[in-house]
C-alpha positions as CSV (number, residue, x, y, z in Angstrom):
1,M,16.0,5.8,14.5
2,S,18.7,4.1,12.5
3,S,19.9,5.5,9.2
4,E,18.4,2.4,7.5
5,N,15.0,3.3,8.7
6,K,14.8,7.0,8.0
7,I,11.6,8.2,6.6
8,L,11.7,8.2,2.8
9,Y,8.1,9.2,2.3
10,Q,5.1,10.1,4.5
11,D,1.6,11.2,3.9
12,S,-1.8,10.8,5.7
13,L,-2.1,7.2,4.3
14,I,1.3,5.6,4.5
15,T,4.9,5.9,5.8
16,I,7.9,4.4,3.9
17,E,11.1,3.8,5.8
18,G,14.2,2.0,4.7
19,D,13.1,-1.5,5.8
20,Y,9.3,-1.3,5.9
21,L,6.1,0.3,4.9
22,T,3.4,1.4,7.3
23,L,-0.3,1.4,6.2
24,K,-2.1,3.9,8.4
25,N,-5.7,3.3,9.6
26,Y,-5.6,-0.3,8.5
27,Y,-7.5,-2.2,11.2
28,F,-11.1,-1.6,11.9
29,P,-12.5,-0.4,14.3
30,S,-9.2,0.6,16.1
31,M,-7.8,2.4,13.0
32,S,-4.4,1.2,14.0
33,S,-1.6,0.8,11.5
34,K,-0.1,-2.3,9.8
35,K,3.7,-2.4,9.5
36,I,5.0,-4.5,6.6
37,L,8.7,-5.5,6.2
38,F,9.9,-5.2,2.7
39,A,11.7,-8.6,3.2
40,N,8.2,-10.2,3.4
41,V,7.0,-8.6,0.1
42,E,7.3,-10.5,-3.2
43,N,6.3,-7.5,-5.3
44,I,4.0,-4.5,-5.4
45,K,1.6,-4.3,-8.4
46,V,0.3,-0.9,-9.5
47,Y,-3.2,-0.8,-11.1
48,D,-5.5,1.7,-12.6
49,P,-8.5,2.1,-10.2
50,S,-11.7,0.3,-11.1
51,I,-14.7,-1.1,-9.4
52,L,-13.0,-4.5,-9.2
53,R,-9.7,-3.0,-8.0
54,G,-11.2,-1.1,-5.0
55,K,-11.8,2.4,-6.5
56,W,-14.9,2.8,-4.3
57,R,-13.7,0.7,-1.3
58,I,-13.3,3.0,1.7
59,Q,-11.9,0.3,4.0
60,G,-11.9,-3.5,4.4
61,T,-12.4,-6.1,1.8
62,G,-14.9,-7.3,-0.8
63,D,-13.4,-10.7,-1.4
64,F,-11.5,-11.6,1.8
65,R,-8.2,-11.7,-0.2
66,I,-7.3,-8.0,-0.7
67,W,-7.6,-5.7,2.4
68,Y,-7.6,-1.9,2.2
69,P,-6.8,0.6,4.9
70,A,-9.2,3.5,5.3
71,D,-9.1,6.1,2.5
72,S,-12.3,8.1,1.9
73,S,-10.7,9.7,-1.2
74,R,-9.6,6.5,-2.9
75,Y,-12.0,7.1,-5.7
76,K,-10.0,10.2,-6.7
77,R,-6.6,8.5,-6.8
78,D,-4.8,7.7,-10.0
79,K,-3.4,4.3,-9.0
80,I,-3.9,1.5,-6.5
81,F,-0.9,-0.4,-5.1
82,V,-1.4,-4.1,-4.3
83,I,1.2,-5.8,-2.1
84,I,1.9,-9.5,-3.0
85,Y,3.4,-11.1,0.1
86,K,5.8,-14.0,0.0
87,N,4.1,-17.3,0.8
88,K,0.8,-15.7,1.7
89,W,-2.6,-15.8,0.1
90,M,-3.8,-12.5,1.6
91,R,-2.8,-9.2,0.0
92,S,-3.0,-5.5,1.1
93,A,-3.9,-2.7,-1.2
94,F,-3.5,1.0,-0.7
95,T,-3.4,4.4,-2.3
96,V,-1.0,7.4,-1.7
97,E,-1.0,11.2,-2.1
98,D,2.1,11.5,-4.2
99,L,2.0,8.6,-6.7
100,D,5.2,9.5,-8.6
101,K,7.4,9.7,-5.5
102,V,6.1,6.4,-4.0
103,E,6.3,4.6,-7.3
104,E,9.9,5.7,-7.7
105,I,10.8,4.5,-4.2
106,F,9.3,1.1,-5.0
107,K,11.1,0.9,-8.3
108,V,14.5,1.7,-6.7
109,K,13.7,-1.1,-4.2
110,G,12.9,-3.5,-7.1
111,L,9.4,-4.1,-5.9
112,V,7.0,-2.4,-8.3
113,K,5.3,-4.0,-11.3
114,Q,3.1,-2.0,-13.6
115,F,-0.4,-3.3,-14.6
116,R,-3.5,-1.8,-16.1
């Protein structure tokens, strides 16, 4: 493992390394992970959970634009992160176990935008 890709954060839902983010349990039915290079991310928006923002979505999509990895406790989480990819229509959304730590990592990387 290079020093650039040391683990900055890890929980049961995601792993953040220097150059990329891994969303665990992303693909159904295999429950395999999705690795996202930060170089392919335009920004990451942070929203308060709501019915329209996936609060009750366990996995998958409701509109074929935003896809969620599995998280049976999403309804308990304080924020939902939505990845806006460069030059792509599709987005990925996810939650984390330590909101403050993850949000700080994304701010340092210049990726996070706060929304309500």
